[in-house]
N, C-alpha and C positions, 0 to 999 in steps of 0.2 A: 504494500500500499504506500503510495507516495503522498506525503503531507508536507505542508509548509509551517514553519514556526517563526512567528514575528517576536523578536526578543529586544529588550531594552535594558541597558545598564545605566542606572541612575546613581549619582553620587554628589557629594558636596565637599569640596576641598577648602580648607581654611589655611590662609597664608598671610604673612606679613610682607606687604609690598607697597610701593609708592602710588601705583595707579591701577585702575580696573584693567586696563589693557595689559599691563605687566602680569597680572594674575592670570588672565586668559592665555597669554603667550606661554607662561610656565606650564600650565596644565596641558596646553596643546602639544608642547615639546615632549612631555612625559607620555601622553597617550600615543603620539606618533611612534615613539620608541617602543612602547609595548606592542603596538601593531607590527612594527618592523621585525621584532623579535619573536612574534607568535603568528606565523603565517596562517595557522588554522583559523584565526579570527576572520580572515578574508576568504580563504580557500574552502573551509569546511562550514563555517557559520555564516558566511555571506555578508560580513560587515561592509556597509556602504558609506556610512557617514559618522562624523563626530560632531556634536553640537553642544554648545555651552554659552553661558552669559555670566559675566561677573556682576555682582551687586554688593552693596554695602549691607552689613548685618542689620537686621530689623526691617529691611526694605523688600523682603521677598514678595510681598503682595503688591508692590508698586514698581516693578521692574521697568515699565514703560516710562515712568518719570525720570529714570536714570539716563535714558537715551536722549533726552532733550537738552 
C-alpha cells in the first residue's frame, strides 16, 4: 500500500543576539548543516523547505507587528 505522510518539525530556539535577522541566520546555518549531514531528510523523508521567523519574547501573538 502506498501512502503519503505530511510531517512537520516545530521548535523554538532561544539565543542571545543583537538582531532578529542574526537569530534567523544562526538557526538557518544550523538547520542547513543538519540537512547536509543527514541526506535521509531529503532522500527518504522528502524534506522540501525550512521556514522560520524570529520574534521578541512575549510577542508570539503579534508577529505581524514585528514586520512593520
